[in-house]
N, C-alpha and C positions, 0 to 999 in steps of 0.2 A: 728516633726520641720522635712523640707526637707532641704535640703544640692542642692544646685544649683549645676549642674556637668555638663558638655557642652553631654549633652543627652536632646535631643525635647520633650520625655519622661516626667522628672519631672521638665521641665521649665514647661512645662503645665502644672503640679499635682499642682506644689504650684503656679501658678496665678490664678486654679482654688480654690485654699482654700483661696486664697487673695478676690476673687471676691464674693464667699458663707461667708464670713466673714463680709463683704462690706454690703450686703445684708440683711445678718441680723441683723446688726448692724441700716442699713436707718429702717428696717422693722420697730426697736421699738422705736426711737426715730417716726419716722410716726403716729404713733400709739399713740405718749406722744401726740405730736403736734397737735394732733385732741383731747384732754383729754379724751383719751381710755387711760386711766392710768392703769388700773388691766392686760389689753392687754400687757402694752409695759413691766410692771414689769415681764408680765410670757416671753414675747418675752426674756427682757436681759436678763433672769434667765436658757434661753437654749443654751447662751454663755460659751465658755470654760471659765473653772477658772478663768487662764492665763488672759480672755480678760475682765472678770467677775468684774477682783478685779481691775482694771483700775481708776484710779479717776472720768475721761471723764462717764465711767458706771453707777462707784456710785454716783456721782452725780446727775445723771439725775434718779437712782434708787429711792433718795433721793427727789428729784423734785415731781418726780411721784407720794412719799405718802405723800409728802405735798398737791398735787390736791386734795388727795381720805380726806384729814384733817387727818391723825393718823400721829397724830406728836412726837409718841414716835418710828415711825420706823423710824422716817425722822433723829432722834436722833440720833440713832443707827448707820446710815449708815454713818451724819460725823461725829460721832466718829470713824469710820472703818474709814473715806478717813482719817481726820485727824490724824491719826499714823501713814496714811502712807509712809505719809509724814514728 
């Protein structure tokens, strides 16, 4: 975790990390919307655990498995998501 101190280097580092995270999320979501479901699952899987285990990502991974007709995996991800809340 980067703490923002009044130093330009730290602020730039935090902004770069955020932009990289948004790019990774966007690439995975774009693959999902183009029905490249296996690629989307792989790209979501590359996210750090604290971001992968969010409800938004887990629901999108479940959706990717749903589009692949792998309903057993869908159930697993829905269970993990519902236990989170």
